[in-house]
MIMARZA-251746 format. One record per residue (C-alpha): x, y, z; residue in three letters; residue number from 0. Coordinates in Angstrom, 1 decimal. Layout:
<bakols>
+--------+--------+--------+------+-----+
!     c1 !     c2 !     c3 ! code ! pos !
+--------+--------+--------+------+-----+
!      X !      Y !      Z !  ALA ! NUM !
...
+--------+--------+--------+------+-----+
</bakols>
This chain:
<bakols>
+--------+--------+--------+------+-----+
!     c1 !     c2 !     c3 ! code ! pos !
+--------+--------+--------+------+-----+
!  -16.2 !   31.6 !   -5.2 !  UNK !   0 !
!  -15.4 !   28.2 !   -3.5 !  UNK !   1 !
!  -13.4 !   25.8 !   -5.6 !  UNK !   2 !
!  -15.5 !   22.7 !   -6.4 !  UNK !   3 !
!  -12.7 !   20.2 !   -5.9 !  UNK !   4 !
!  -13.9 !   17.5 !   -3.4 !  UNK !   5 !
!  -10.9 !   16.0 !   -1.6 !  UNK !   6 !
!  -10.7 !   12.3 !   -0.4 !  UNK !   7 !
!  -10.7 !   11.7 !    3.4 !  UNK !   8 !
!  -11.3 !   15.5 !    4.1 !  UNK !   9 !
!  -13.5 !   17.7 !    6.1 !  UNK !  10 !
!  -14.5 !   19.9 !    3.2 !  UNK !  11 !
!  -15.9 !   22.6 !    5.5 !  UNK !  12 !
!  -12.4 !   22.9 !    7.0 !  UNK !  13 !
!  -10.4 !   22.4 !    3.7 !  UNK !  14 !
!  -12.1 !   25.1 !    1.6 !  UNK !  15 !
!  -10.0 !   28.2 !    1.9 !  UNK !  16 !
!   -7.2 !   26.3 !    3.7 !  UNK !  17 !
!   -5.7 !   24.1 !    0.9 !  UNK !  18 !
!   -2.0 !   23.3 !    0.9 !  UNK !  19 !
!   -1.2 !   23.5 !   -2.8 !  UNK !  20 !
!    1.9 !   21.6 !   -4.0 !  UNK !  21 !
!    3.2 !   23.0 !   -7.3 !  UNK !  22 !
!    6.4 !   21.1 !   -8.1 !  UNK !  23 !
!    8.7 !   18.3 !   -6.9 !  UNK !  24 !
!   12.3 !   17.2 !   -7.4 !  UNK !  25 !
!   14.0 !   14.3 !   -5.7 !  UNK !  26 !
!   13.0 !   14.1 !   -2.0 !  UNK !  27 !
!   11.5 !   17.6 !   -2.0 !  UNK !  28 !
!    8.3 !   19.4 !   -3.1 !  UNK !  29 !
!    7.4 !   23.1 !   -3.2 !  UNK !  30 !
!    4.2 !   24.9 !   -2.3 !  UNK !  31 !
!    2.5 !   27.7 !   -4.2 !  UNK !  32 !
!    4.3 !   30.2 !   -2.0 !  UNK !  33 !
!    7.7 !   28.8 !   -3.2 !  UNK !  34 !
!    8.6 !   27.1 !    0.1 !  UNK !  35 !
!   10.5 !   23.8 !   -0.1 !  UNK !  36 !
!    9.6 !   20.8 !    2.1 !  UNK !  37 !
!   11.1 !   17.3 !    2.6 !  UNK !  38 !
!    8.4 !   14.9 !    1.4 !  UNK !  39 !
!    8.7 !   12.5 !    4.3 !  UNK !  40 !
!    5.6 !   10.6 !    3.2 !  UNK !  41 !
!    6.6 !   10.1 !   -0.4 !  UNK !  42 !
!    3.3 !   11.7 !   -1.1 !  UNK !  43 !
!    0.9 !    8.8 !   -0.2 !  UNK !  44 !
!    3.5 !    6.0 !    0.4 !  UNK !  45 !
!    4.4 !    5.9 !   -3.3 !  UNK !  46 !
!    7.0 !    8.3 !   -4.5 !  UNK !  47 !
!    9.7 !    5.7 !   -3.8 !  UNK !  48 !
!   12.3 !    7.3 !   -6.1 !  UNK !  49 !
!   11.2 !   10.9 !   -5.3 !  UNK !  50 !
!    9.9 !   13.3 !   -7.9 !  UNK !  51 !
!   10.9 !   14.6 !  -11.3 !  UNK !  52 !
!   12.7 !   11.6 !  -12.9 !  UNK !  53 !
!   13.3 !   12.4 !  -16.6 !  UNK !  54 !
!   13.3 !    8.7 !  -17.5 !  UNK !  55 !
!    9.6 !    8.5 !  -16.7 !  UNK !  56 !
!    8.8 !   11.6 !  -18.7 !  UNK !  57 !
!   10.7 !   10.2 !  -21.7 !  UNK !  58 !
!    9.1 !    6.8 !  -21.5 !  UNK !  59 !
!    5.6 !    8.2 !  -21.2 !  UNK !  60 !
!    6.2 !   10.7 !  -24.0 !  UNK !  61 !
!    7.5 !    8.0 !  -26.3 !  UNK !  62 !
!    4.6 !    5.7 !  -25.6 !  UNK !  63 !
!    2.0 !    8.5 !  -26.1 !  UNK !  64 !
!    3.6 !    9.1 !  -29.5 !  UNK !  65 !
!    3.4 !    5.4 !  -30.4 !  UNK !  66 !
!    0.1 !    4.2 !  -28.9 !  UNK !  67 !
!   -1.7 !    6.5 !  -26.5 !  UNK !  68 !
!   -4.3 !    4.0 !  -25.2 !  UNK !  69 !
!   -6.0 !    0.7 !  -25.9 !  UNK !  70 !
!   -7.8 !   -1.9 !  -23.7 !  UNK !  71 !
!   -6.9 !   -5.5 !  -22.8 !  UNK !  72 !
!  -10.3 !   -7.0 !  -22.9 !  UNK !  73 !
!  -10.7 !  -10.3 !  -24.7 !  UNK !  74 !
!   -7.7 !  -11.0 !  -26.9 !  UNK !  75 !
!   -6.5 !   -7.4 !  -27.2 !  UNK !  76 !
!   -3.0 !   -6.7 !  -25.8 !  UNK !  77 !
!   -0.3 !   -4.0 !  -26.1 !  UNK !  78 !
!    3.5 !   -4.4 !  -26.0 !  UNK !  79 !
!    4.1 !   -2.5 !  -22.7 !  UNK !  80 !
!    1.5 !   -4.6 !  -20.8 !  UNK !  81 !
!    3.0 !   -7.8 !  -22.1 !  UNK !  82 !
!    6.5 !   -6.8 !  -21.2 !  UNK !  83 !
!    5.5 !   -5.6 !  -17.8 !  UNK !  84 !
!    3.6 !   -8.8 !  -17.0 !  UNK !  85 !
!    6.6 !  -10.9 !  -18.0 !  UNK !  86 !
!    8.9 !   -8.8 !  -15.9 !  UNK !  87 !
!    6.7 !   -8.8 !  -12.8 !  UNK !  88 !
!    6.2 !  -12.5 !  -13.1 !  UNK !  89 !
!    9.9 !  -13.1 !  -13.3 !  UNK !  90 !
!   10.4 !  -11.2 !  -10.0 !  UNK !  91 !
!    7.4 !  -12.6 !   -8.2 !  UNK !  92 !
!    7.9 !  -14.5 !   -4.9 !  UNK !  93 !
!    6.0 !  -17.5 !   -6.4 !  UNK !  94 !
!    7.5 !  -18.6 !   -9.8 !  UNK !  95 !
!    5.1 !  -18.7 !  -12.7 !  UNK !  96 !
!    2.7 !  -16.2 !  -11.2 !  UNK !  97 !
!    0.1 !  -14.7 !  -13.5 !  UNK !  98 !
!   -0.3 !  -10.9 !  -13.6 !  UNK !  99 !
!   -3.7 !   -9.1 !  -13.6 !  UNK ! 100 !
!   -3.4 !   -5.4 !  -14.1 !  UNK ! 101 !
!   -5.6 !   -2.7 !  -12.6 !  UNK ! 102 !
!   -5.9 !    1.1 !  -12.2 !  UNK ! 103 !
!   -4.9 !    1.2 !   -8.5 !  UNK ! 104 !
!   -4.6 !   -0.7 !   -5.2 !  UNK ! 105 !
!   -8.4 !   -0.7 !   -4.6 !  UNK ! 106 !
!   -8.9 !   -2.3 !   -8.0 !  UNK ! 107 !
!   -6.6 !   -5.3 !   -7.4 !  UNK ! 108 !
!   -7.9 !   -5.8 !   -3.8 !  UNK ! 109 !
!  -11.4 !   -6.3 !   -5.2 !  UNK ! 110 !
!  -10.0 !   -8.4 !   -7.9 !  UNK ! 111 !
!   -8.2 !  -10.6 !   -5.4 !  UNK ! 112 !
!  -11.5 !  -11.2 !   -3.5 !  UNK ! 113 !
!  -13.3 !  -12.1 !   -6.7 !  UNK ! 114 !
!  -10.5 !  -14.4 !   -7.9 !  UNK ! 115 !
!  -10.3 !  -16.2 !   -4.5 !  UNK ! 116 !
!  -14.0 !  -16.9 !   -4.6 !  UNK ! 117 !
!  -14.1 !  -17.8 !   -8.3 !  UNK ! 118 !
!  -11.1 !  -20.2 !   -7.8 !  UNK ! 119 !
!  -13.1 !  -22.2 !   -5.4 !  UNK ! 120 !
!  -16.2 !  -22.1 !   -7.5 !  UNK ! 121 !
!  -14.3 !  -23.6 !  -10.4 !  UNK ! 122 !
!  -12.6 !  -26.2 !   -8.3 !  UNK ! 123 !
!  -15.8 !  -27.6 !   -6.9 !  UNK ! 124 !
!  -16.0 !  -25.7 !   -3.6 !  UNK ! 125 !
!  -18.4 !  -22.9 !   -4.2 !  UNK ! 126 !
!  -19.3 !  -22.6 !   -0.5 !  UNK ! 127 !
!  -15.8 !  -21.1 !    0.2 !  UNK ! 128 !
!  -16.6 !  -17.4 !    0.0 !  UNK ! 129 !
!  -15.8 !  -16.0 !    3.4 !  UNK ! 130 !
!  -13.0 !  -13.5 !    3.6 !  UNK ! 131 !
!  -11.0 !  -12.7 !    6.8 !  UNK ! 132 !
!   -9.2 !   -9.4 !    7.4 !  UNK ! 133 !
!   -7.3 !   -7.9 !   10.4 !  UNK ! 134 !
!   -8.2 !   -5.1 !   12.8 !  UNK ! 135 !
!   -6.5 !   -1.9 !   11.6 !  UNK ! 136 !
!   -5.9 !   -3.4 !    8.2 !  UNK ! 137 !
!   -6.4 !   -1.1 !    5.2 !  UNK ! 138 !
!   -7.2 !   -2.5 !    1.8 !  UNK ! 139 !
!   -8.5 !    0.5 !   -0.1 !  UNK ! 140 !
!  -12.0 !    2.0 !   -0.4 !  UNK ! 141 !
!  -13.7 !   -0.1 !   -3.1 !  UNK ! 142 !
!  -16.7 !   -2.2 !   -1.9 !  UNK ! 143 !
!  -14.8 !   -5.4 !   -1.0 !  UNK ! 144 !
!  -11.7 !   -3.5 !    0.2 !  UNK ! 145 !
!  -13.8 !   -1.5 !    2.6 !  UNK ! 146 !
!  -15.4 !   -4.6 !    3.9 !  UNK ! 147 !
!  -12.1 !   -6.5 !    4.4 !  UNK ! 148 !
!  -10.4 !   -3.5 !    5.9 !  UNK ! 149 !
!  -10.3 !   -3.3 !    9.7 !  UNK ! 150 !
!  -10.6 !    0.4 !   10.4 !  UNK ! 151 !
!  -14.2 !    0.8 !   11.6 !  UNK ! 152 !
!  -14.5 !    4.5 !   10.8 !  UNK ! 153 !
!  -13.8 !    3.9 !    7.1 !  UNK ! 154 !
!  -17.0 !    1.7 !    6.9 !  UNK ! 155 !
!  -19.3 !    4.0 !    8.8 !  UNK ! 156 !
!  -22.1 !    6.0 !    7.1 !  UNK ! 157 !
!  -22.3 !    3.9 !    3.9 !  UNK ! 158 !
!  -25.0 !    1.5 !    5.0 !  UNK ! 159 !
!  -24.5 !   -2.3 !    5.2 !  UNK ! 160 !
!  -21.2 !   -3.6 !    4.0 !  UNK ! 161 !
!  -21.0 !   -6.7 !    1.8 !  UNK ! 162 !
!  -21.6 !   -9.9 !    3.7 !  UNK ! 163 !
!  -19.2 !  -12.7 !    4.2 !  UNK ! 164 !
!  -16.3 !  -10.8 !    5.9 !  UNK ! 165 !
!  -14.9 !  -10.8 !    9.4 !  UNK ! 166 !
!  -11.9 !   -9.6 !   11.2 !  UNK ! 167 !
!   -9.3 !  -10.9 !   13.7 !  UNK ! 168 !
!   -6.7 !   -9.2 !   15.9 !  UNK ! 169 !
!   -3.9 !   -8.0 !   13.7 !  UNK ! 170 !
!   -1.2 !   -9.6 !   15.9 !  UNK ! 171 !
!   -2.7 !  -13.0 !   16.8 !  UNK ! 172 !
!   -2.3 !  -16.1 !   14.7 !  UNK ! 173 !
!   -4.3 !  -18.0 !   17.3 !  UNK ! 174 !
!   -7.2 !  -15.6 !   16.6 !  UNK ! 175 !
!   -6.9 !  -16.2 !   12.9 !  UNK ! 176 !
!   -7.1 !  -20.0 !   13.3 !  UNK ! 177 !
!  -10.0 !  -19.7 !   15.8 !  UNK ! 178 !
!  -11.9 !  -17.6 !   13.3 !  UNK ! 179 !
!  -11.3 !  -20.1 !   10.5 !  UNK ! 180 !
!  -12.6 !  -22.8 !   12.7 !  UNK ! 181 !
!  -15.6 !  -20.7 !   13.9 !  UNK ! 182 !
!  -16.7 !  -20.0 !   10.3 !  UNK ! 183 !
!  -15.6 !  -23.4 !    9.1 !  UNK ! 184 !
!  -12.5 !  -24.0 !    6.9 !  UNK ! 185 !
!  -14.9 !  -25.4 !    4.2 !  UNK ! 186 !
!  -16.4 !  -21.8 !    4.0 !  UNK ! 187 !
!  -13.3 !  -19.6 !    4.2 !  UNK ! 188 !
!  -11.8 !  -18.5 !    0.9 !  UNK ! 189 !
!   -9.0 !  -16.1 !    1.9 !  UNK ! 190 !
!   -7.2 !  -14.1 !    4.5 !  UNK ! 191 !
!   -5.9 !  -10.6 !    3.6 !  UNK ! 192 !
!   -2.7 !   -9.5 !    5.3 !  UNK ! 193 !
!   -0.4 !   -6.5 !    5.0 !  UNK ! 194 !
!    3.2 !   -7.4 !    5.9 !  UNK ! 195 !
!    3.4 !   -4.1 !    7.8 !  UNK ! 196 !
!    0.0 !   -2.5 !    8.4 !  UNK ! 197 !
!    0.3 !    1.0 !    6.8 !  UNK ! 198 !
!   -2.7 !    3.3 !    7.0 !  UNK ! 199 !
!   -3.8 !    1.5 !   10.2 !  UNK ! 200 !
!   -0.9 !    3.0 !   12.1 !  UNK ! 201 !
!    2.4 !    1.5 !   10.8 !  UNK ! 202 !
!    2.0 !   -1.7 !   12.9 !  UNK ! 203 !
!    4.8 !   -4.1 !   12.6 !  UNK ! 204 !
!    4.2 !   -7.9 !   12.6 !  UNK ! 205 !
!    5.3 !   -9.8 !   15.7 !  UNK ! 206 !
!    8.3 !  -12.1 !   15.2 !  UNK ! 207 !
!    7.2 !  -15.2 !   13.4 !  UNK ! 208 !
!    3.6 !  -13.9 !   12.8 !  UNK ! 209 !
!    3.7 !  -14.0 !    9.0 !  UNK ! 210 !
!    5.2 !  -17.4 !    8.7 !  UNK ! 211 !
!    2.7 !  -18.9 !   11.2 !  UNK ! 212 !
!   -0.2 !  -17.1 !    9.5 !  UNK ! 213 !
!    0.7 !  -18.6 !    6.1 !  UNK ! 214 !
!    1.1 !  -22.0 !    7.6 !  UNK ! 215 !
!   -2.4 !  -21.8 !    9.3 !  UNK ! 216 !
!   -4.0 !  -20.7 !    6.1 !  UNK ! 217 !
!   -2.5 !  -23.4 !    4.0 !  UNK ! 218 !
!   -3.2 !  -26.1 !    6.5 !  UNK ! 219 !
!   -6.9 !  -25.2 !    6.4 !  UNK ! 220 !
!   -7.1 !  -24.7 !    2.6 !  UNK ! 221 !
!   -7.4 !  -20.9 !    2.9 !  UNK ! 222 !
!   -5.7 !  -18.6 !    0.4 !  UNK ! 223 !
!   -3.2 !  -16.1 !    1.8 !  UNK ! 224 !
!   -3.4 !  -12.7 !    0.1 !  UNK ! 225 !
!   -0.4 !  -10.4 !    0.8 !  UNK ! 226 !
!   -1.6 !   -6.8 !    0.4 !  UNK ! 227 !
!    1.7 !   -5.2 !   -0.6 !  UNK ! 228 !
!    0.3 !   -2.0 !   -2.2 !  UNK ! 229 !
!    2.5 !   -0.1 !    0.3 !  UNK ! 230 !
!    5.1 !   -2.7 !    1.2 !  UNK ! 231 !
!    6.3 !   -3.5 !   -2.4 !  UNK ! 232 !
!    9.1 !   -1.9 !   -4.5 !  UNK ! 233 !
!   11.7 !   -1.3 !   -1.9 !  UNK ! 234 !
!    9.6 !    0.0 !    1.0 !  UNK ! 235 !
!   10.6 !   -3.1 !    3.1 !  UNK ! 236 !
!   13.8 !   -3.6 !    1.2 !  UNK ! 237 !
!   12.7 !   -6.3 !   -1.3 !  UNK ! 238 !
!   10.7 !   -6.3 !   -4.5 !  UNK ! 239 !
!    7.4 !   -7.1 !   -3.0 !  UNK ! 240 !
!    7.7 !   -6.7 !    0.7 !  UNK ! 241 !
!    6.3 !  -10.2 !    1.5 !  UNK ! 242 !
!    9.4 !  -11.8 !    0.0 !  UNK ! 243 !
!   11.4 !  -10.5 !    2.9 !  UNK ! 244 !
!    9.9 !  -13.6 !    4.7 !  UNK ! 245 !
!   10.3 !  -17.2 !    3.6 !  UNK ! 246 !
!    6.6 !  -17.6 !    2.8 !  UNK ! 247 !
!    4.5 !  -18.5 !   -0.2 !  UNK ! 248 !
!    1.6 !  -16.1 !   -0.8 !  UNK ! 249 !
!   -1.2 !  -17.2 !   -3.0 !  UNK ! 250 !
!   -1.8 !  -13.7 !   -4.3 !  UNK ! 251 !
!    0.1 !  -10.4 !   -3.9 !  UNK ! 252 !
!   -1.5 !   -7.0 !   -4.5 !  UNK ! 253 !
!    0.8 !   -4.1 !   -5.7 !  UNK ! 254 !
!    0.3 !   -0.5 !   -6.9 !  UNK ! 255 !
!    1.8 !    2.8 !   -5.6 !  UNK ! 256 !
!    5.5 !    2.2 !   -6.1 !  UNK ! 257 !
!    4.9 !    0.2 !   -9.3 !  UNK ! 258 !
!    5.1 !    3.5 !  -11.2 !  UNK ! 259 !
!    6.5 !    5.6 !   -8.3 !  UNK ! 260 !
!    3.0 !    7.2 !   -8.3 !  UNK ! 261 !
!    3.6 !    8.8 !  -11.7 !  UNK ! 262 !
!    0.7 !    7.1 !  -13.5 !  UNK ! 263 !
!   -2.1 !    5.2 !  -11.8 !  UNK ! 264 !
!   -1.4 !    1.5 !  -12.2 !  UNK ! 265 !
!   -1.7 !   -1.7 !  -10.2 !  UNK ! 266 !
!   -0.8 !   -5.4 !  -10.6 !  UNK ! 267 !
!   -2.1 !   -8.5 !   -8.9 !  UNK ! 268 !
!    0.2 !  -11.5 !   -8.8 !  UNK ! 269 !
!   -1.7 !  -14.8 !   -8.8 !  UNK ! 270 !
!    0.0 !  -18.1 !   -8.1 !  UNK ! 271 !
!   -0.2 !  -20.6 !  -10.9 !  UNK ! 272 !
!   -2.2 !  -22.9 !   -8.7 !  UNK ! 273 !
!   -4.9 !  -20.3 !   -8.0 !  UNK ! 274 !
!   -5.0 !  -19.2 !  -11.6 !  UNK ! 275 !
!   -5.0 !  -22.7 !  -13.0 !  UNK ! 276 !
!   -8.8 !  -23.1 !  -13.5 !  UNK ! 277 !
!   -8.8 !  -20.0 !  -15.8 !  UNK ! 278 !
!   -5.8 !  -21.2 !  -17.9 !  UNK ! 279 !
!   -6.8 !  -24.7 !  -19.0 !  UNK ! 280 !
!   -7.0 !  -23.8 !  -22.7 !  UNK ! 281 !
!   -9.9 !  -26.2 !  -23.1 !  UNK ! 282 !
!  -13.3 !  -25.2 !  -24.7 !  UNK ! 283 !
!  -15.7 !  -23.9 !  -22.1 !  UNK ! 284 !
!  -13.0 !  -22.9 !  -19.6 !  UNK ! 285 !
!  -14.2 !  -20.3 !  -17.1 !  UNK ! 286 !
!  -13.8 !  -16.6 !  -18.0 !  UNK ! 287 !
!  -13.1 !  -14.1 !  -15.2 !  UNK ! 288 !
!  -15.7 !  -11.5 !  -16.1 !  UNK ! 289 !
!  -13.9 !   -8.7 !  -14.3 !  UNK ! 290 !
!  -11.5 !   -5.9 !  -15.3 !  UNK ! 291 !
!  -11.0 !   -2.1 !  -15.3 !  UNK ! 292 !
!  -11.2 !    0.0 !  -18.4 !  UNK ! 293 !
!   -7.7 !    1.3 !  -17.9 !  UNK ! 294 !
!   -6.2 !   -2.0 !  -16.8 !  UNK ! 295 !
!   -2.9 !   -2.5 !  -18.6 !  UNK ! 296 !
!   -3.0 !    1.1 !  -20.1 !  UNK ! 297 !
!    0.1 !    1.2 !  -22.3 !  UNK ! 298 !
!    1.2 !    4.6 !  -21.0 !  UNK ! 299 !
!    0.9 !    3.4 !  -17.4 !  UNK ! 300 !
!    2.8 !    0.2 !  -18.3 !  UNK ! 301 !
!    5.5 !    2.2 !  -20.0 !  UNK ! 302 !
!    5.9 !    4.3 !  -16.8 !  UNK ! 303 !
!    6.1 !    1.1 !  -14.8 !  UNK ! 304 !
!    8.8 !   -0.4 !  -17.0 !  UNK ! 305 !
!   10.9 !    2.8 !  -16.7 !  UNK ! 306 !
!   10.3 !    2.7 !  -12.9 !  UNK ! 307 !
!   11.6 !   -0.9 !  -12.7 !  UNK ! 308 !
!   14.6 !    0.2 !  -14.6 !  UNK ! 309 !
!   15.2 !    3.0 !  -12.1 !  UNK ! 310 !
!   14.9 !    0.7 !   -9.1 !  UNK ! 311 !
!   17.5 !   -1.7 !  -10.7 !  UNK ! 312 !
!   19.9 !    0.9 !  -12.1 !  UNK ! 313 !
!   20.0 !    3.0 !   -8.9 !  UNK ! 314 !
!   20.0 !    0.0 !   -6.5 !  UNK ! 315 !
!   16.9 !    1.3 !   -4.7 !  UNK ! 316 !
!   15.2 !   -1.9 !   -3.7 !  UNK ! 317 !
!   17.5 !   -2.8 !   -0.8 !  UNK ! 318 !
!   17.4 !    0.8 !    0.4 !  UNK ! 319 !
!   14.2 !    0.1 !    2.4 !  UNK ! 320 !
!   16.2 !   -2.3 !    4.6 !  UNK ! 321 !
!   19.4 !   -0.4 !    4.6 !  UNK ! 322 !
!   17.6 !    2.8 !    5.8 !  UNK ! 323 !
!   15.4 !    1.3 !    8.5 !  UNK ! 324 !
!   18.0 !    1.7 !   11.3 !  UNK ! 325 !
!   19.0 !    5.2 !   10.3 !  UNK ! 326 !
!   15.3 !    6.2 !   10.3 !  UNK ! 327 !
!   14.8 !    4.6 !   13.7 !  UNK ! 328 !
!   17.9 !    6.5 !   14.9 !  UNK ! 329 !
!   16.5 !    9.7 !   13.5 !  UNK ! 330 !
!   13.4 !    9.3 !   15.6 !  UNK ! 331 !
!   15.2 !    8.4 !   18.8 !  UNK ! 332 !
!   14.8 !   11.9 !   20.3 !  UNK ! 333 !
!   11.1 !   11.9 !   19.5 !  UNK ! 334 !
!   10.8 !    8.5 !   21.2 !  UNK ! 335 !
!   12.1 !   10.1 !   24.5 !  UNK ! 336 !
!    9.7 !   13.1 !   24.3 !  UNK ! 337 !
!    7.1 !   13.2 !   27.1 !  UNK ! 338 !
!    4.2 !   13.6 !   24.7 !  UNK ! 339 !
!    5.1 !   10.4 !   22.8 !  UNK ! 340 !
!    3.8 !    7.0 !   23.8 !  UNK ! 341 !
!    5.6 !    5.0 !   21.2 !  UNK ! 342 !
!    7.7 !    5.2 !   18.0 !  UNK ! 343 !
!    7.2 !    2.3 !   15.7 !  UNK ! 344 !
!   10.2 !    1.8 !   13.3 !  UNK ! 345 !
!   12.9 !   -0.7 !   12.4 !  UNK ! 346 !
!   11.2 !   -2.7 !    9.7 !  UNK ! 347 !
!   11.5 !   -1.0 !    6.3 !  UNK ! 348 !
!   11.7 !    2.7 !    5.5 !  UNK ! 349 !
!    8.5 !    3.7 !    7.3 !  UNK ! 350 !
!    7.6 !    4.7 !   10.8 !  UNK ! 351 !
!    5.0 !    6.1 !   13.1 !  UNK ! 352 !
!    5.1 !    8.4 !   16.2 !  UNK ! 353 !
!    2.2 !    7.8 !   18.5 !  UNK ! 354 !
!    1.1 !   10.4 !   20.9 !  UNK ! 355 !
!    0.4 !    9.6 !   24.6 !  UNK ! 356 !
!   -3.1 !    8.7 !   25.8 !  UNK ! 357 !
!   -3.1 !   11.9 !   27.9 !  UNK ! 358 !
!   -2.4 !   14.1 !   24.9 !  UNK ! 359 !
!   -5.1 !   12.4 !   22.9 !  UNK ! 360 !
!   -7.6 !   12.6 !   25.7 !  UNK ! 361 !
!   -7.0 !   16.3 !   26.2 !  UNK ! 362 !
!   -7.1 !   17.0 !   22.4 !  UNK ! 363 !
!   -8.3 !   14.3 !   20.0 !  UNK ! 364 !
!   -7.2 !   16.6 !   17.1 !  UNK ! 365 !
!   -3.6 !   16.6 !   18.3 !  UNK ! 366 !
!   -2.2 !   14.4 !   15.4 !  UNK ! 367 !
!   -3.5 !   16.9 !   12.8 !  UNK ! 368 !
!   -2.0 !   19.8 !   14.8 !  UNK ! 369 !
!    1.3 !   18.0 !   15.1 !  UNK ! 370 !
!    1.4 !   17.4 !   11.4 !  UNK ! 371 !
!    1.0 !   21.1 !   10.7 !  UNK ! 372 !
!    3.7 !   22.0 !   13.3 !  UNK ! 373 !
!    6.1 !   19.5 !   11.6 !  UNK ! 374 !
!    5.2 !   21.1 !    8.2 !  UNK ! 375 !
!    6.1 !   24.5 !    9.7 !  UNK ! 376 !
!    9.6 !   23.0 !   10.2 !  UNK ! 377 !
!    9.8 !   22.2 !    6.5 !  UNK ! 378 !
!    8.9 !   18.5 !    6.6 !  UNK ! 379 !
!    5.7 !   16.8 !    5.4 !  UNK ! 380 !
!    4.4 !   13.9 !    7.5 !  UNK ! 381 !
!    0.9 !   12.4 !    7.7 !  UNK ! 382 !
!   -1.6 !   12.5 !   10.6 !  UNK ! 383 !
!   -2.7 !    8.9 !   11.1 !  UNK ! 384 !
!   -4.7 !    7.4 !   13.9 !  UNK ! 385 !
!   -3.0 !    8.3 !   17.2 !  UNK ! 386 !
!   -0.1 !   10.2 !   15.8 !  UNK ! 387 !
!    1.9 !   10.8 !   12.6 !  UNK ! 388 !
!    3.4 !    8.5 !   10.0 !  UNK ! 389 !
!    6.3 !    8.8 !    7.5 !  UNK ! 390 !
!    7.5 !    6.8 !    4.6 !  UNK ! 391 !
!   10.3 !    8.8 !    2.9 !  UNK ! 392 !
!   11.5 !    8.3 !   -0.7 !  UNK ! 393 !
!   14.2 !    5.7 !   -1.0 !  UNK ! 394 !
!   16.5 !    8.3 !   -2.4 !  UNK ! 395 !
!   16.5 !   10.2 !    0.9 !  UNK ! 396 !
!   19.8 !   10.4 !    2.7 !  UNK ! 397 !
!   21.5 !   11.9 !    5.8 !  UNK ! 398 !
!   20.5 !   15.5 !    5.1 !  UNK ! 399 !
!   16.8 !   14.5 !    4.9 !  UNK ! 400 !
!   16.9 !   12.3 !    8.0 !  UNK ! 401 !
!   18.6 !   15.1 !    9.9 !  UNK ! 402 !
!   15.8 !   17.4 !    8.9 !  UNK ! 403 !
!   13.3 !   14.8 !   10.2 !  UNK ! 404 !
!   15.2 !   14.2 !   13.4 !  UNK ! 405 !
!   15.1 !   18.0 !   14.2 !  UNK ! 406 !
!   11.6 !   18.7 !   13.0 !  UNK ! 407 !
!    9.6 !   16.3 !   15.0 !  UNK ! 408 !
!   11.0 !   17.1 !   18.5 !  UNK ! 409 !
!   10.7 !   20.8 !   17.7 !  UNK ! 410 !
!    7.0 !   20.4 !   16.6 !  UNK ! 411 !
!    6.3 !   18.3 !   19.7 !  UNK ! 412 !
!    7.7 !   21.0 !   22.0 !  UNK ! 413 !
!    5.5 !   23.5 !   20.2 !  UNK ! 414 !
!    2.5 !   21.2 !   20.6 !  UNK ! 415 !
!    3.1 !   21.1 !   24.3 !  UNK ! 416 !
!    3.1 !   24.9 !   24.3 !  UNK ! 417 !
+--------+--------+--------+------+-----+
</bakols>
């Protein structure tokens, strides 16, 4: 009998009967149901930043379940882990005094950021500012607004009309961003969504000076700059939030994934005090943000996040994303010289992509998926993404793991060539 599990982003006709079942994990490695070990070079889905199997998380979650297993944050309800986590994140935020809105995952807080951007302008006398600008190849989750602001066309196909009031500009052009603001009208544009490094869209690094210039253009035209750091935060780029690697002032920052190392679903949106101000007046009749997820600020998730922040600090993991960027690029040097490879994108944070040549892709559009399986045969897990494969190893990975990666990809490429 076929198993009824429906996988995200999967051809279920091909998946059924061909599942790759992971049964356990420890450190930078996971094991399948046949007992074989693999280097988890994707940190699962960009999030296992400290690897797998940390007992501190188990202990924190167990203790919280025994004390308060769940409760909501609606209205004036609160719980101690949520309050402590909000304070801690605010103290680390790139914009001092940031407010913290909690959610269940990255898609939650992306949609929250769209709503807050629009609501901010409604409550500051500019209700016509509703338009949202995204970037080509940008990825902002799969909720309604996130799908609309994302710039990967295939992700929006087959669902009917997308929400109105969204447009996209070339991911690497500040001039295109300013031209689009002027085309729509600065008096109508609410926000621009930007990943510091585009992740799911292909690990696309920002051109030198791009982020600083994009923030300047946004602020000069009264447009909010939303840094989507769901992937970039918590050490992936070598800083707490990713965007704080640059000397810029974002108006909002989305985070998730590494917030708990993936152990419990949780997300946090950081909102600058200026953007949040209309909702925090304390006066009678102040606007209420009628938005929130049932599990926002779940005490068990927040307990896991607090333990995660402790791990990052205690083990000195946050700078690792910057310390390991050159070793990762060096490990991929042989792959970069392979005749089947068009480009290796690495050198900014602990993530990279290997893009196959146009000739390979023309001859076989399914080559990225085949390459991923061939790398898996070598004992390393990478992700087929766009025109090639991507990797984002745990921050605890070291020389042994990078050596595995350095050997596995050229070996797989040679087998792909046949």
